[in-house]
C-alpha positions, 0 to 999 in steps of 0.5 A: 056871600060874605061870612059876616053876612051869613051870621044872622041867617044861619042863627035864624035857620038853626034856631040858635042852638044852646049847647054843651060841656066841660069839653073833656077831651077823652074820646072814649064813648063810654066816658065822655066827661069825667067830671059828670058821671050823668053820661052813664044814665042819660042820652040827649036824643032830640032838639026841637023847635016848635014841631020841627026836629032841629037835631036827632040822635040815634043810638046803639046802646050807649053809642051814637050811630047817626045825626039828623040836623034838619030835613036836609042834613044827616051824619053816619058815625063810625067807631072802632070800639070806644073811639069815633074814627070817621063821619059820613055827611050829607047835605041836600038842598035845591041847588047842591048836594054835598057828600063829605067824609071826615077821618079823625086822627088821634095823637099818642095820648088819645086826644083828637088832633086832626081831621081830614075831610074829602068833599064832593059837591054836586050842583043840581041847578043849573043842570049838567054843572061839573061835580067839584071836589075839595079837601080840607084839613083841620088841626085842633090846639088845646089848653089842657083839655079845652080846644082853643084853636081850630085851623082849617085849610082847603083846596079844590081837588082837581085831577087835572093839576097838583092839589094845593091848599088855597083858603083857610079858616081859623077859629080862636076860642076864649074861655072864662073857667069852663065856658067859652066867652068869645069866638074869633073866626078869620077867613082868607086865602093862602099863598103858595107856602100855605101862609095866610094872605093879609086880606082877612075877613073877621067875625067876633061872636060873644057868649055871656050871662051863663047860668050855673046849670048843665048844657045838653051837649055835655052828654056827647063826645068832643068829636061830635061837637067838632064835627057839628061845628065844622059842618053844620053851624060854624057859629056854635062854640057854645058847644064847648061850654059846661054851662048855657049862655043866656046871650049871644052877640055879633061884635062889630066895632064898625056897624054895631053889635047884633044880639043873635039870641037871648033867653031864659032857661028852664031845667029838669030835676038833674039841672039839665036845660030842657028849654032855652033859646027857642029850643026844647031839649029831650033826653032818654034815661038808660 
């Protein structure tokens, strides 16, 4: 299925999450956002749509330990004190089960710079389909404390032949102040030198009409936002924004623009969104 055709489906399924923060590249789990000190007294625990829990986060004290994205997806979070170093992810559906592990690498300044991922896909329909294994390497580029590029290269890990990366995805983010206003996604193949081939599929998403209030995801560390974008919803670039976009649009000069979501938000007395884009945002005070 073409990635562009995937857009409407994933936003419909996930309910088009409203998301998050001023980014803050510090990975200290106790100090996710040095600009807004609310993290010390409040946690985001659930995002619901109707009676369904679209995202639920479990904590041990102030540290996130696990995430349930819906009835089919879940992640376990590992840290070595104040830094997240690994995610175990499981996605179960009627045809396939994916188990993957993401290993996080930080540079000398403590900034998350790479994510190495191993993936195992077990197909249940049809039966007896061989297990497939893949490897992905994500490289993150920043402008100041804002992630502006995520480059991922992927290949099938076949024990009978030398491993090579054969596909890539490049995500480019454009900001106005501290809010993402556009995301460009390029998908394509890699040549033997791991350079992108000329035939690409390009998707552009516009995030607009931002409010001046706080996004629920500003209470989560950057590592979780990158995990969510790379594993659950590849179109949710608003997770890197400090405020809440009231409108999200797929931009296509050939077929026309498609509004993926449009909403008015409501807020609590701390200026955090409690409802928007069809979702309820639920917090816990510490």
